[in-house]
C-alpha positions as MATLAB code, in Angstrom:
seq = 'MKSRVVLYCLLGGLPMTIAALGAGKFAWWWLSGIVLAAAFVPVALFGPRSALGQFGVIAPVLAIVTVLCTWSEVAVFFPALREQATRDMRASLVMYFIIAVVLSAVAWGLRLQNPLAHDAVPRRSPAGAVVMILVCGMAYAFFYLVFGAITYQFFTKVYYPEGAQIAQSLGLWFWAIQIGRGVLMTAAVVPAIYTLKMNRWQTAIAIGLMIWVAGGLAPLLVPNALMGTTQRMIHIVEIFTQNAPLGIVAGSLLRPKSTVASASLPKIAAASL';
ca = [
     -38.833   32.051  -48.367;
     -38.927   31.494  -44.506;
     -38.655   27.691  -44.781;
     -35.612   28.101  -47.199;
     -33.838   30.358  -44.658;
     -34.324   27.755  -41.983;
     -33.070   25.444  -44.537;
     -30.233   27.501  -45.277;
     -29.469   27.363  -41.947;
     -29.610   23.913  -41.101;
     -27.922   23.229  -43.701;
     -25.240   25.701  -43.302;
     -24.280   24.761  -39.753;
     -23.652   20.978  -40.928;
     -20.081   21.610  -41.981;
     -19.151   22.939  -38.653;
     -19.847   19.346  -37.512;
     -16.484   18.415  -38.975;
     -14.953   19.704  -35.615;
     -16.993   16.657  -33.604;
     -15.337   13.956  -35.408;
     -12.465   14.476  -33.188;
     -13.895   16.267  -30.277;
     -17.610   14.914  -30.215;
     -20.485   17.128  -28.876;
     -21.912   16.910  -32.689;
     -25.291   18.452  -31.192;
     -23.206   21.259  -29.999;
     -21.107   22.199  -33.087;
     -24.265   21.680  -35.211;
     -25.936   24.076  -33.444;
     -22.856   26.481  -33.336;
     -22.973   26.085  -36.957;
     -26.930   26.867  -37.169;
     -26.133   30.144  -35.177;
     -23.306   30.669  -37.459;
     -24.931   30.385  -40.661;
     -27.869   32.741  -39.442;
     -25.646   35.574  -38.964;
     -25.105   35.541  -42.856;
     -28.823   35.502  -43.527;
     -28.515   39.064  -44.373;
     -25.721   38.244  -46.824;
     -28.183   35.135  -48.583;
     -31.033   37.505  -48.632;
     -29.574   40.971  -49.809;
     -26.049   40.237  -50.683;
     -24.319   39.281  -54.191;
     -26.419   37.161  -56.196;
     -23.637   34.637  -57.433;
     -22.043   31.671  -55.099;
     -18.686   33.528  -55.689;
     -20.035   36.643  -54.837;
     -21.304   35.110  -51.555;
     -18.171   33.392  -50.909;
     -16.056   36.550  -51.038;
     -18.100   37.866  -48.469;
     -18.734   35.380  -46.093;
     -14.926   33.868  -46.536;
     -13.498   37.291  -44.825;
     -15.440   37.248  -41.902;
     -14.374   33.697  -40.738;
     -11.103   33.702  -41.598;
     -10.185   36.977  -40.187;
     -12.955   37.510  -37.405;
     -13.493   33.932  -36.315;
     -10.020   32.446  -36.746;
      -7.256   34.869  -37.068;
      -8.334   37.430  -34.571;
      -9.132   34.580  -31.728;
      -6.127   33.345  -32.375;
      -4.096   36.689  -31.646;
      -6.057   37.157  -28.403;
      -4.744   33.483  -27.374;
      -1.327   34.642  -28.655;
      -1.246   37.308  -26.311;
      -2.866   36.282  -23.192;
      -1.804   32.521  -23.246;
       1.789   32.605  -24.431;
       2.215   28.653  -23.600;
      -0.506   27.824  -25.441;
       0.778   29.650  -28.490;
       2.232   26.818  -30.180;
      -1.163   24.402  -29.788;
      -3.192   27.403  -31.114;
      -1.086   28.090  -34.251;
      -1.783   24.512  -34.845;
      -5.368   24.663  -34.355;
      -5.754   27.949  -36.678;
      -4.609   26.086  -39.396;
      -7.113   23.199  -39.116;
      -9.781   25.934  -38.407;
      -8.809   28.134  -41.624;
      -9.385   24.687  -43.552;
     -13.005   23.896  -41.402;
     -14.132   27.412  -42.264;
     -13.022   27.421  -45.526;
     -15.380   24.606  -46.228;
     -18.238   26.262  -44.025;
     -18.174   29.419  -46.560;
     -18.093   27.414  -49.520;
     -21.446   25.565  -48.292;
     -22.899   28.643  -46.988;
     -22.122   30.227  -50.126;
     -23.714   26.986  -52.503;
     -26.506   26.816  -50.430;
     -27.581   30.268  -50.468;
     -27.287   29.831  -54.416;
     -28.876   26.761  -54.311;
     -32.051   27.661  -52.233;
     -32.614   31.041  -54.286;
     -32.539   33.048  -51.605;
     -31.536   36.204  -53.258;
     -34.565   38.601  -52.704;
     -35.694   39.646  -56.176;
     -36.613   43.443  -55.148;
     -33.208   44.081  -53.452;
     -31.280   45.707  -56.650;
     -30.799   49.259  -54.947;
     -27.240   50.502  -55.268;
     -25.451   50.499  -52.962;
     -23.948   53.758  -51.958;
     -19.674   53.643  -51.298;
     -16.913   55.830  -50.030;
     -13.764   56.611  -51.867;
     -11.159   54.074  -51.441;
      -9.340   57.112  -49.732;
     -12.471   57.654  -47.747;
     -13.029   54.024  -46.987;
      -9.239   53.432  -45.509;
      -9.576   56.370  -43.194;
     -12.602   55.113  -42.339;
     -11.278   51.977  -41.364;
      -8.608   53.118  -39.227;
     -11.197   54.928  -37.285;
     -12.798   51.928  -36.790;
      -9.517   50.206  -35.383;
      -9.353   52.997  -32.442;
     -12.911   52.658  -31.985;
     -12.521   49.062  -31.277;
      -9.920   50.176  -28.893;
     -12.061   51.880  -27.104;
     -14.598   49.741  -26.798;
     -11.983   46.996  -25.628;
     -10.636   49.270  -23.171;
     -13.788   50.237  -21.330;
     -16.042   46.697  -21.799;
     -12.821   44.640  -21.615;
     -11.702   46.426  -18.446;
     -15.103   46.250  -16.793;
     -15.734   42.426  -17.341;
     -11.937   41.411  -16.326;
     -12.385   43.746  -12.978;
     -15.730   42.234  -12.151;
     -15.845   39.048  -13.807;
     -12.858   37.480  -15.278;
      -9.960   38.395  -13.051;
     -10.415   35.178  -10.801;
     -10.051   33.167  -14.355;
      -7.198   35.309  -15.497;
      -4.818   36.691  -12.803;
      -1.806   37.667  -14.777;
      -3.639   38.975  -17.544;
      -3.404   42.684  -16.381;
      -0.101   42.138  -15.926;
       0.182   40.677  -19.340;
      -1.412   43.794  -21.330;
       0.971   46.181  -18.910;
       4.158   44.408  -19.968;
       3.342   45.008  -23.758;
       3.284   48.574  -22.942;
       1.893   50.432  -26.188;
       2.111   47.309  -28.416;
      -0.948   45.924  -26.623;
      -2.927   48.734  -28.008;
      -1.067   48.585  -31.258;
      -2.167   45.231  -31.399;
      -5.857   46.136  -30.370;
      -6.185   48.523  -33.122;
      -4.704   46.270  -35.495;
      -7.627   43.584  -34.525;
     -10.037   46.232  -34.685;
      -8.779   47.350  -38.494;
      -8.659   43.636  -39.504;
     -12.083   42.891  -38.432;
     -13.461   45.937  -40.305;
     -11.926   45.344  -43.188;
     -12.991   41.644  -43.392;
     -16.861   43.116  -43.385;
     -16.073   45.870  -45.863;
     -17.425   43.168  -48.797;
     -20.661   42.706  -46.719;
     -20.913   46.460  -46.265;
     -20.505   47.382  -49.980;
     -22.854   44.821  -51.076;
     -25.776   44.536  -48.756;
     -28.373   46.167  -50.573;
     -29.921   47.517  -47.144;
     -30.008   50.976  -45.974;
     -27.170   52.545  -43.982;
     -28.948   51.523  -40.457;
     -30.199   47.865  -41.338;
     -26.597   47.373  -42.766;
     -25.027   48.619  -39.762;
     -26.875   46.118  -37.115;
     -26.586   43.373  -39.579;
     -22.519   43.560  -39.424;
     -22.582   44.309  -35.429;
     -24.387   41.082  -35.738;
     -22.447   39.050  -37.477;
     -19.093   40.431  -36.546;
     -20.490   39.410  -32.801;
     -21.224   35.602  -34.181;
     -18.736   34.962  -35.998;
     -16.243   36.508  -33.227;
     -17.988   35.289  -30.060;
     -21.341   33.873  -29.784;
     -21.152   30.591  -32.493;
     -17.404   29.624  -31.628;
     -18.322   29.760  -27.730;
     -21.424   27.741  -27.492;
     -19.579   24.786  -27.680;
     -18.458   23.445  -24.232;
     -14.661   22.909  -24.411;
     -12.161   22.197  -21.615;
     -10.565   25.409  -21.085;
     -13.820   27.248  -20.397;
     -16.462   26.632  -18.058;
     -20.056   27.423  -19.019;
     -20.208   30.486  -16.758;
     -16.729   31.770  -18.153;
     -18.125   30.980  -21.588;
     -21.133   32.955  -21.072;
     -19.490   36.107  -19.935;
     -16.855   36.116  -22.552;
     -19.990   35.942  -25.567;
     -21.354   39.060  -23.266;
     -18.085   40.671  -23.424;
     -17.635   40.276  -27.044;
     -20.740   41.303  -27.759;
     -19.893   44.423  -26.098;
     -16.823   45.084  -27.898;
     -17.732   43.444  -31.781;
     -21.199   44.526  -31.944;
     -20.852   48.100  -31.203;
     -17.611   47.865  -33.945;
     -19.687   46.550  -36.466;
     -22.381   49.073  -36.046;
     -19.572   51.724  -36.451;
     -18.230   50.250  -39.247;
     -21.631   50.261  -41.241;
     -22.495   53.497  -40.275;
     -18.887   55.257  -41.484;
     -18.600   53.100  -44.493;
     -21.978   53.783  -46.123;
     -22.273   57.259  -46.646;
     -25.819   58.979  -46.339;
     -27.639   58.121  -49.616;
     -29.528   60.588  -51.700;
     -31.686   58.396  -52.758;
     -33.746   56.632  -50.403;
     -32.813   52.829  -49.761;
     -35.207   49.988  -50.252;
     -36.744   49.230  -46.302;
     -35.646   45.862  -45.296;
     -39.067   45.083  -43.431;
     -40.716   45.850  -46.721;
     -38.651   43.916  -48.986;
     -38.670   41.215  -46.790;
     -43.005   41.497  -46.519;
     -43.101   41.475  -50.484;
     -40.849   38.263  -50.533;
     -43.030   35.792  -48.250;
];
């Protein structure tokens, strides 16, 4: 099983190198793809059994967390780059669609689905889920305010001296945008939360890592002309403090406590080796 998981990450990371055709840095793009694929290993092992089901879990995360929410941040803080970012967003959607297809096909082809992962997944009612998604959106705005302010004040103000002024000029719309981003990212991981055959807290941690990797770590690993190495590392940590807590909150709120004990991931994983 371990060797198949490694192969899943290596093969699943290859489509990311499509970007290297125009930008170069093949090894960096492949590393980025490998890290991104690793974030979806829990989906491959404990998610839907079919390739279509896998795609239905992976595609929303990539389309919304990786592409749309990244574009929205650029659109807010870099108005001069908005047109270019919009063009890049269209190209990115195509590339990440291909990545979702490949990850789904590789997981199915390698038969990574754990045969012991058959527990029913507890779910909230549709109305309850909507309420929790809204709560998660507000939680994200809080994380963004606290950790974003700390990062800006002590680390990134030198890079974005006009950032605070832009945020203030938007007024309440700025917070509406951030709550909306939190709602969208939470909605994007609902299919994963409702299909991962893991217990509640294992699911929450897996979702937190997934949102962080897809929304920050993987894309920022690749050197680019807009950010130096130090700047990228700072943003990787900043996004961790915002996205990982959002994922943990989403996983814990959208998965109600089950009266039937769920199978423990370590036990399932050990049994499959």
